[in-house]
Every structure is written in C-alpha cells, then in structure tokens.
C-alpha positions in Angstrom: -130.2 -99.4 201.2 -133.7 -100.5 201.6 -136.9 -99.0 203.0 -139.4 -101.0 205.1 -142.9 -99.8 205.6 -144.4 -100.6 209.0 -148.0 -101.3 209.7 -150.1 -100.2 212.7 -151.6 -102.9 214.9 -155.3 -103.1 214.0 -156.4 -102.7 217.7 -154.4 -99.5 218.1 -155.0 -97.3 215.1 -153.2 -94.0 214.9 -154.9 -90.6 215.0 -153.1 -88.3 212.6 -150.1 -90.4 211.8 -150.4 -91.8 208.3 -147.3 -93.9 207.9 -144.1 -95.1 209.5 -141.1 -96.4 207.5 -137.5 -97.3 208.1 -134.6 -96.9 205.8 -131.8 -99.4 206.5 -128.3 -98.8 205.2 -124.9 -100.2 206.1 -122.4 -97.3 205.6 -118.9 -97.7 204.3 -117.5 -96.5 207.6 -118.8 -99.7 209.4 -122.0 -98.2 210.9 -125.6 -99.2 210.4 -127.9 -96.3 209.7 -131.6 -96.7 210.6 -133.8 -93.7 209.5 -137.3 -93.9 211.0 -139.8 -91.6 209.2 -143.2 -90.7 210.7 -145.7 -89.1 208.2 -148.7 -87.2 209.5 -146.7 -86.3 212.7 -148.4 -83.0 213.6 -149.7 -84.5 216.9 -146.7 -86.7 217.6 -145.5 -86.7 221.2 -141.7 -86.3 221.1 -140.0 -87.0 224.5 -137.7 -84.1 225.6 -133.9 -84.5 225.4 -132.7 -86.4 228.6 -129.0 -86.8 227.7 -127.3 -89.6 225.9 -127.3 -92.9 227.8 -129.0 -96.1 228.6 -132.5 -96.1 230.1 -135.4 -98.5 230.6 -139.1 -98.2 229.7 -138.5 -96.0 226.6 -141.4 -97.8 225.0 -143.9 -95.9 227.2 -143.9 -93.0 224.7 -142.6 -92.5 221.2 -139.7 -94.9 220.6 -138.1 -96.7 217.7 -136.9 -100.3 217.9 -134.7 -102.9 216.3 -134.8 -106.7 217.1 -132.1 -109.1 215.9 -132.8 -112.8 215.9 -129.7 -114.9 216.7 -131.1 -118.4 216.2 -132.2 -121.0 218.7 -134.8 -118.6 220.1 -132.2 -116.1 221.1 -132.6 -112.4 220.1 -131.6 -108.9 221.0 -133.8 -105.8 221.4 -132.6 -102.2 220.9 -134.7 -99.2 221.7 -133.9 -95.7 220.5 -135.8 -92.7 221.9 -135.9 -89.1 220.5 -134.9 -88.2 224.1 -131.4 -89.3 223.2 -131.6 -92.4 225.4 -131.3 -96.0 224.3 -131.6 -99.5 225.6 -130.2 -102.9 224.7 -131.6 -106.2 226.0 -130.7 -109.8 225.3 -133.2 -112.7 225.4 -132.5 -116.4 225.7 -136.0 -117.2 224.5 -139.4 -115.5 224.0 -139.4 -112.6 226.6 -136.8 -114.5 228.7 -134.2 -111.8 229.6 -130.7 -113.1 229.6 -128.3 -110.9 231.6 -126.9 -107.5 230.8 -125.6 -106.6 227.4 -123.3 -103.7 226.4 -122.3 -101.9 223.2 -118.8 -101.2 222.2 -119.8 -97.8 220.7 -122.9 -95.9 221.9 -125.6 -95.2 219.3 -125.9 -91.7 217.9 -129.5 -90.6 217.8 -130.7 -87.5 215.9 -134.1 -86.2 214.9 -135.7 -83.5 212.8 -139.3 -82.4 212.9 -141.3 -80.5 210.3 -145.0 -79.6 210.3 -146.1 -83.1 209.3 -143.0 -85.2 209.2 -140.7 -86.5 211.9 -137.4 -88.3 211.1 -135.2 -90.0 213.6 -131.8 -91.2 212.4 -129.8 -93.7 214.4 -126.2 -94.6 213.7 -124.8 -97.7 215.4 -121.8 -99.9 214.9 -122.8 -102.5 212.3 -121.0 -105.1 214.4 -124.3 -105.3 216.3 -125.6 -107.4 213.4 -123.0 -110.2 213.9 -124.6 -113.5 214.6 -128.1 -112.3 213.6 -130.0 -114.1 210.9 -133.2 -111.9 210.8 -134.3 -108.6 212.0 -137.6 -106.9 213.0 -138.3 -103.2 212.9 -140.9 -101.5 215.1 -142.1 -98.2 216.6 -144.2 -97.1 219.4 -145.9 -93.9 218.4 -147.6 -91.7 221.0 -149.9 -88.9 219.8 -151.3 -86.0 221.8 -153.9 -87.1 224.3 -152.0 -90.2 225.2 -153.0 -92.1 222.1 -150.5 -94.9 221.3 -150.1 -96.9 218.1 -147.8 -99.9 217.6 -146.1 -100.3 214.3 -144.2 -103.3 212.9 -143.5 -105.2 209.7 -146.2 -107.7 210.6 -148.6 -108.4 213.5 -149.8 -111.8 214.6 -152.1 -111.5 217.5 -154.9 -109.6 219.2 -152.3 -107.5 221.2 -149.2 -105.8 219.8 -146.1 -108.0 220.5 -142.8 -106.9 218.9 -141.1 -110.0 220.5 -143.2 -112.4 218.4 -140.9 -114.3 216.0 -143.6 -113.7 213.3 -142.4 -110.1 213.0 -138.7 -111.0 212.3 -139.1 -110.4 208.5 -135.8 -108.8 207.4 -133.4 -111.5 206.3 -129.8 -110.7 207.2 -126.7 -112.0 205.4 -124.3 -110.6 202.8 -123.6 -107.4 204.7 -126.7 -107.6 206.9 -128.8 -105.5 204.7 -132.4 -106.5 204.3 
C-alpha cells in the first residue's frame, strides 16, 4: 500500500481544496483498490448518481483517473466518476485513440463525504495492470462556481495534460504496486 500526493496545475489553482491524494493497494482477492481523498472539499461539486456504466466526458466535472503505460507509446486511460459511471480508453500513441476496450469485471465506485473531506474508493480487477510498466494518477476537481483544478503527480506544460508521458511516475512491477 502506498499513498501518492497529487499537485494542482499552477495555471488552475483550487479554491478551497487543499490537497488530493491517492492510496494504491493490491488486495489479496485480486482487486486493485484506489482511494482518492480530497481535503478542503467543502465546495467540491459531486456529480449526482447516474447509475453504474460506461460514459464519456466524465472529466468535465469532478472525476478521478488512472493511466497505465504499456510501452512503445501505448497506454490506457480509466476515468471514475462519483456519479457511478466510468470510462476506459486505449491509445496507440499520444492522444491517438486505438479502438474500443472492455473490462472483464466492471469497477466498483463508492464515495463518502464529510464537511471538509471527500473520499472516493474504486475497486477494479488488478488484471487491468497486466502489461503496464508505469502508471499516472490524476483528478479533475470542480468546485462551486465552475472552478476547475487539475491534479497529477507531475505537470510538464503550460496547460494541464494528463496524457503527457512526463506524468507516468508510478513504476509497476512486482505485483504492480507503486
């Protein structure tokens, strides 16, 4: 188990949010658990429940993300929304979509909200890690008034870009845990 602290992109500073972190654990039952924690979440916009299923454009509001680098420029992107919806995309190269991808088992997405803390926990079959050498963790955070901030392990440009290989900072191997 390891916790990774994300940093906001300097051009999109948060309002009340003071931190975003991700706890990464591979569980004995063969699942990967990602626990995203948002501190200072009193103004966080949480999309309403829309049912469990695949959906696009989840990043337009609060959404939590995992990127898996497969080598040779290939990578996968997973989005997990508090709405219960999720997305999976495959890329043959930088932002070059590569057909449809499916999951054997659908992710389980749960969240809890307190006065100033929001926690979203995602359980997904750890087989998703197969073939990946590195990972990136990210979050789009929307606060009241439509204020977005973009959080990642590292940022490399003037605009937020979670697809930038610079952000793939979690080495995977020996069980996939970073």
